[in-house]
C-alpha positions in Angstrom: 0.2 -0.2 0.1 1.3 3.7 -0.8 2.3 5.3 2.1 4.4 8.6 3.2 6.7 6.9 6.2 6.9 4.3 8.4 3.5 3.3 10.7 3.2 1.0 13.5 0.3 -1.6 14.1 -1.8 0.0 17.0 -2.1 -1.0 20.4 -5.0 -1.0 23.1 -4.3 2.1 23.9 -4.9 4.0 20.4 -8.4 5.7 19.8 -11.2 3.6 17.6 -11.9 3.6 14.1 -13.7 1.5 11.7 -12.9 -0.6 8.3 -15.2 0.4 5.7 -14.7 -1.8 2.6 -15.0 -0.3 -0.9 -15.7 -2.8 -4.0 -14.0 -5.9 -3.4 -11.0 -5.5 -1.1 -7.4 -7.4 -2.3 -9.0 -7.5 -5.6 -10.5 -4.3 -7.2 -11.9 -2.2 -4.4 -9.7 -1.5 -1.4 -11.1 0.6 2.0 -11.1 3.6 3.8 -11.5 4.5 7.3 -14.7 6.6 9.6 -14.3 7.7 13.1 -17.5 7.2 15.5 -18.7 10.1 16.9 -22.1 9.4 18.7 -23.4 5.7 18.9 -25.1 5.6 15.5 -22.9 8.1 13.5 -19.1 8.1 12.1 -17.1 10.7 10.6 -14.9 9.8 6.9 -13.8 11.6 4.4 -15.9 12.6 1.7 -14.2 10.6 -1.0 -14.5 7.9 1.1 -18.4 8.0 1.7 -19.1 8.7 -2.2 -17.8 5.4 -3.3 -18.8 2.8 0.1 -21.7 1.3 1.1 -22.4 3.2 4.4 -25.0 5.4 4.5 -24.4 8.9 4.0 -26.0 11.5 6.2 -24.2 14.5 4.8 -21.3 15.4 3.1 -19.9 19.0 3.8 -20.2 21.4 0.9 -16.9 22.4 0.7 -14.6 19.9 2.8 -13.6 16.2 2.1 -15.4 15.0 5.0 -19.1 13.3 5.1 -21.3 12.2 8.4 -22.4 8.3 8.0 -24.9 6.0 9.5 -23.2 3.3 11.4 -23.4 0.6 14.7 -20.7 2.6 17.3 -22.5 1.6 20.3 -20.2 -0.8 21.3 -17.4 1.4 20.7 -15.7 4.0 22.7 -16.4 7.6 21.3 -13.6 10.4 20.7 -13.8 13.8 22.8 -13.1 16.7 19.8 -10.7 18.9 20.4 -7.7 21.5 19.4 -4.2 21.6 18.0 -1.9 24.5 18.0 1.0 25.0 15.6 3.9 22.4 16.4 2.1 19.8 18.5 2.5 16.5 18.4 -0.1 14.5 16.8 -1.1 11.0 16.1 -2.5 9.7 12.8 -4.8 6.5 13.2 -6.3 4.3 10.5 -6.6 1.1 9.0 -4.8 -1.1 6.5 -5.9 -3.6 3.8 -6.4 -6.4 6.5 -8.5 -4.3 8.7 -5.4 -4.0 11.3 -5.1 -0.8 13.0 -2.5 1.8 12.3 -0.7 4.9 13.5 1.6 6.8 12.5 3.4 9.8 15.0 4.8 13.6 13.9 3.9 17.4 14.1 0.9 19.3 12.9 2.3 22.7 11.6 0.0 25.1 10.0 -3.7 25.4 7.9 -3.8 26.8 4.3 -5.8 26.6 1.2 -4.7 24.9 -1.8 -6.6 26.3 -4.8 -5.0 23.8 -7.2 -6.5 21.1 -4.8 -9.6 19.9 -5.7 -10.3 18.2 -1.8 -9.1 22.0 -0.6 -10.1 25.1 -2.9 -12.4 26.3 -0.5 -11.7 24.2 2.6 -8.4 24.6 4.5 -5.8 21.8 4.6 -4.1 21.4 8.0 -0.1 19.8 7.4 1.1 17.8 9.4 3.9 15.5 9.1 3.0 12.1 10.7 2.4 9.3 7.5 -0.2 8.1 6.6 -1.0 5.4 3.8 -3.8 4.7 1.5 -7.0 3.3 3.1 -6.2 5.5 6.1 -8.8 8.4 4.2 -11.5 8.8 6.6 -9.4 7.8 9.7 -8.5 9.9 12.2 -5.9 13.0 13.7 -5.2 13.3 17.5 -3.7 16.1 19.6 -1.3 14.9 22.5 -4.8 14.5 24.4 -5.9 11.9 22.3 -8.8 14.3 21.6 -9.9 14.0 18.2 -8.8 17.0 15.4 -9.3 16.1 12.2 -10.1 13.6 9.7 -7.5 12.3 6.8 -7.3 13.2 3.8 -4.6 13.1 1.5 -1.0 12.9 1.0 1.3 15.4 -0.6 4.7 15.6 -2.2 5.1 19.5 -1.7 2.7 22.0 -0.3 3.8 25.9 -2.0 2.3 28.9 -0.4 1.4 31.8 -2.4 4.3 34.0 -1.5 6.3 31.0 -3.6 7.7 29.9 0.0 7.8 26.3 0.4 6.9 24.1 3.4 10.0 22.4 4.5 9.3 19.0 6.3 9.9 15.4 4.8 6.2 14.3 4.1 3.1 16.1 3.7 -0.4 14.7 5.4 -3.0 16.2 4.7 -6.3 16.4 6.8 -9.6 18.4 7.3 -9.9 20.2 10.7 -12.8 20.0 12.2 -12.7 22.9 14.4 -13.2 24.8 10.8 -16.2 22.5 10.3 -18.0 22.7 13.6 -21.0 24.3 13.2 -21.6 21.9 10.4 -21.1 19.1 12.5 -23.7 20.1 15.3 -26.2 21.3 12.8 -26.5 18.3 10.7 -26.3 16.3 13.9 -29.4 18.1 15.5 -31.4 17.6 12.3 -30.1 13.7 12.0 -31.7 12.8 15.3 -34.4 15.3 15.0 -35.4 12.7 12.3 -34.8 10.0 14.6 -36.8 10.4 17.3 -36.9 6.8 18.6 -33.0 7.5 18.7 -31.6 9.0 22.3 -31.6 12.7 21.7 -29.3 13.3 24.4 -26.6 11.5 21.9 -24.2 14.3 21.1 -20.6 14.2 20.7 -17.9 15.0 23.1 -16.6 18.1 22.9 -14.0 19.8 24.8 -13.7 22.9 26.3 -11.6 24.1 24.1 -13.4 23.3 20.7 -16.2 25.2 22.2 -14.7 28.3 22.2 -14.8 31.6 20.4 -13.3 30.7 17.0 -12.7 34.5 16.2 -11.0 35.0 20.1 -8.8 31.8 19.0 -7.5 33.4 16.0 -6.6 36.7 18.2 -4.7 34.5 20.9 -2.8 32.2 18.4 -1.7 35.2 16.2 -0.8 37.1 19.6 1.6 34.5 19.8 2.6 34.1 16.4 1.6 30.8 15.8 0.0 30.4 12.1 -3.4 29.2 12.2 
């Protein structure tokens, strides 16, 4: 499988992710990954949800992100959190055999990539934690094991508008969940309103930082000279 760095088999302390078959695994299909969000709903990459067998609840209008129906009643649910530049991150996804694999690295910054079809109107979070094919839709976690993003792609180089190139051993891209927070909350509210037989208290777990005012956070980050 195509990867951009060394990945390890996960131990029991790694957050749970789900295997999503696409077509016929090992033959012509492959697979993707999803992350439990509530007992009935998972997050995955839009480009995975478009071709796997899951029932899609909603596609994000701009980001490579989708909500799908999935039975997560037996799985631990993550807390959604945030990440600052140059903090450690862990990528978690599935390999072709269904085993959970992980990569370790650092988150750098968010950028728009107008020439990348998945990030024309959605910020791409850049990290050097390795990923491989099949991990799309998997989770990116901060040092507190809080979910901060969904794995989307890997690229060879990112050049900023001023012509400078981000220098790092590898570049993995993920969708920052803080950017999509209001969409996630609104779509979940609508989903549970349409399904009153489900537990209406079944909400995602949000850290206090994840609930902060985004503009206020931008100002604090800028004061620390950290790109956001």
